[in-house]
C-alpha positions as a Markdown table, in Angstrom:
| # | Residue | x | y | z |
|---|---|---|---|---|
| 1 | Met | 0.0 | 0.0 | 0.0 |
| 2 | Ile | 2.8 | 2.4 | 0.8 |
| 3 | Ile | 4.5 | 1.6 | -2.5 |
| 4 | Val | 1.3 | 2.4 | -4.4 |
| 5 | Gly | 1.0 | 5.7 | -2.5 |
| 6 | Ile | 4.6 | 6.6 | -3.3 |
| 7 | Val | 4.0 | 5.8 | -7.0 |
| 8 | Ile | 0.8 | 7.9 | -7.1 |
| 9 | Ile | 2.5 | 10.9 | -5.4 |
| 10 | Thr | 5.5 | 10.6 | -7.7 |
| 11 | Ala | 3.2 | 10.5 | -10.8 |
| 12 | Ile | 1.2 | 13.5 | -9.6 |
| 13 | Thr | 4.3 | 15.5 | -8.8 |
| 14 | Gly | 5.9 | 14.7 | -12.1 |
| 15 | Trp | 2.8 | 15.7 | -14.0 |
| 16 | Ser | 2.5 | 18.9 | -12.0 |
| 17 | Leu | 6.1 | 19.9 | -12.6 |
| 18 | Thr | 5.9 | 19.0 | -16.3 |
| 19 | Gly | 2.9 | 21.3 | -16.6 |
| 20 | Phe | 4.7 | 24.0 | -14.7 |
| 21 | Phe | 8.0 | 24.0 | -16.7 |
| 22 | Ile | 6.8 | 23.0 | -20.2 |
| 23 | Lys | 4.3 | 25.6 | -21.4 |
| 24 | Pro | 2.5 | 25.3 | -24.7 |
| 25 | Ser | 3.6 | 28.0 | -27.1 |
| 26 | Asn | 1.5 | 31.1 | -27.5 |
| 27 | Tyr | 1.9 | 31.1 | -31.3 |
| 28 | Asp | 0.9 | 27.6 | -32.5 |
| 29 | Asn | -2.4 | 28.8 | -34.1 |
| 30 | Phe | -0.7 | 31.8 | -35.6 |
| 31 | Ala | 2.1 | 29.7 | -37.1 |
| 32 | Lys | -0.5 | 27.2 | -38.4 |
| 33 | Cys | -2.5 | 30.0 | -40.0 |
| 34 | Leu | 0.7 | 31.3 | -41.7 |
| 35 | Lys | 1.3 | 27.8 | -43.1 |
| 36 | Gln | -2.3 | 27.5 | -44.3 |
| 37 | Lys | -2.1 | 30.9 | -46.1 |
| 38 | Gly | 1.1 | 29.7 | -47.8 |
| 39 | Ala | 3.5 | 32.1 | -46.2 |
| 40 | Thr | 7.0 | 30.7 | -46.4 |
| 41 | Met | 10.3 | 31.7 | -44.8 |
| 42 | Tyr | 13.5 | 31.1 | -46.6 |
| 43 | Gly | 16.7 | 31.1 | -44.6 |
| 44 | Ala | 19.9 | 29.4 | -43.5 |
| 45 | Glu | 20.9 | 27.8 | -40.2 |
| 46 | Trp | 24.0 | 29.9 | -39.8 |
| 47 | Cys | 22.0 | 33.2 | -40.4 |
| 48 | Gly | 21.7 | 35.3 | -37.2 |
| 49 | His | 18.6 | 37.1 | -38.4 |
| 50 | Cys | 17.0 | 33.8 | -39.2 |
| 51 | Lys | 17.7 | 32.6 | -35.7 |
| 52 | Glu | 16.1 | 35.8 | -34.3 |
| 53 | Gln | 13.0 | 35.2 | -36.6 |
| 54 | Lys | 12.7 | 31.6 | -35.4 |
| 55 | Glu | 13.1 | 32.6 | -31.7 |
| 56 | Ala | 10.2 | 35.1 | -32.1 |
| 57 | Phe | 7.9 | 32.1 | -32.7 |
| 58 | Gly | 9.5 | 29.9 | -30.0 |
| 59 | Glu | 8.4 | 26.3 | -30.2 |
| 60 | Ser | 5.7 | 27.2 | -32.6 |
| 61 | Phe | 8.2 | 27.7 | -35.4 |
| 62 | Lys | 7.9 | 24.0 | -36.1 |
| 63 | Tyr | 4.5 | 24.8 | -37.8 |
| 64 | Val | 6.0 | 27.5 | -40.1 |
| 65 | Asn | 6.7 | 26.7 | -43.8 |
| 66 | Tyr | 10.5 | 27.0 | -43.7 |
| 67 | Ile | 13.0 | 26.3 | -46.5 |
| 68 | Glu | 16.7 | 25.8 | -45.6 |
| 69 | Cys | 18.3 | 27.4 | -48.7 |
| 70 | Pro | 21.7 | 25.9 | -48.4 |
| 71 | Asn | 20.0 | 22.5 | -48.7 |
| 72 | Asn | 17.6 | 23.6 | -51.4 |
| 73 | Gln | 19.7 | 25.9 | -53.6 |
| 74 | Ala | 17.9 | 25.3 | -56.8 |
| 75 | Leu | 14.5 | 26.1 | -55.3 |
| 76 | Cys | 15.8 | 29.2 | -53.5 |
| 77 | Glu | 17.3 | 30.5 | -56.8 |
| 78 | Gln | 14.1 | 29.7 | -58.6 |
| 79 | Met | 12.2 | 31.7 | -56.0 |
| 80 | Gly | 14.6 | 34.7 | -56.3 |
| 81 | Ile | 15.9 | 34.5 | -52.8 |
| 82 | Glu | 18.8 | 37.0 | -52.5 |
| 83 | Gly | 19.2 | 37.2 | -48.7 |
| 84 | Tyr | 18.1 | 35.7 | -45.4 |
| 85 | Pro | 15.6 | 35.6 | -44.0 |
| 86 | Thr | 13.1 | 36.2 | -46.8 |
| 87 | Trp | 9.4 | 35.7 | -46.5 |
| 88 | Ile | 7.2 | 35.1 | -49.5 |
| 89 | Ile | 3.6 | 35.9 | -48.9 |
| 90 | Asn | 1.1 | 36.0 | -51.7 |
| 91 | Gly | 4.0 | 36.0 | -54.2 |
| 92 | Ile | 5.6 | 39.1 | -52.7 |
| 93 | His | 9.1 | 39.0 | -51.2 |
| 94 | Tyr | 9.7 | 40.5 | -47.7 |
| 95 | Ala | 13.4 | 40.6 | -47.0 |
| 96 | Gly | 14.8 | 40.6 | -43.5 |
| 97 | Thr | 13.3 | 39.8 | -40.1 |
| 98 | Gln | 9.6 | 40.5 | -39.9 |
| 99 | Ser | 7.8 | 41.3 | -36.7 |
| 100 | Leu | 5.0 | 38.9 | -35.8 |
| 101 | Glu | 2.6 | 41.9 | -36.1 |
| 102 | Thr | 3.8 | 42.5 | -39.6 |
| 103 | Leu | 3.3 | 38.9 | -40.6 |
| 104 | Ser | -0.2 | 39.1 | -39.0 |
| 105 | Ser | -1.2 | 42.1 | -41.0 |
| 106 | Leu | 0.2 | 40.7 | -44.3 |
| 107 | Thr | -1.7 | 37.4 | -43.8 |
| 108 | Asp | -4.8 | 38.3 | -41.7 |
| 109 | Cys | -3.6 | 35.6 | -39.3 |
| 110 | Asn | -4.6 | 36.5 | -35.7 |
| 111 | Leu | -1.7 | 36.6 | -33.2 |
| 112 | Lys | -4.0 | 35.6 | -30.3 |
């Protein structure tokens, strides 16, 4: 009985701490909306501005359409990518880091 109690307490404590330390990202729905609208970010892993752009999304960046140009040179050349990061939204190039507010206004995706 004591062992069962310890297991239950340990499980509850672990669940509580996981919920405390691992927060769902605030931008999951926003990033999913960008993807649905076809907004795509082109960048490179070594690019500092790309890193800043990714960090703005936090864990939600995993939902963003992202093309790693050094691994996809032909595609990036075909798309006319000249610098990183570059967003293409509705066929228009937006060079440089874009604020989430700007991306929201360009796509009508809600930040909340």
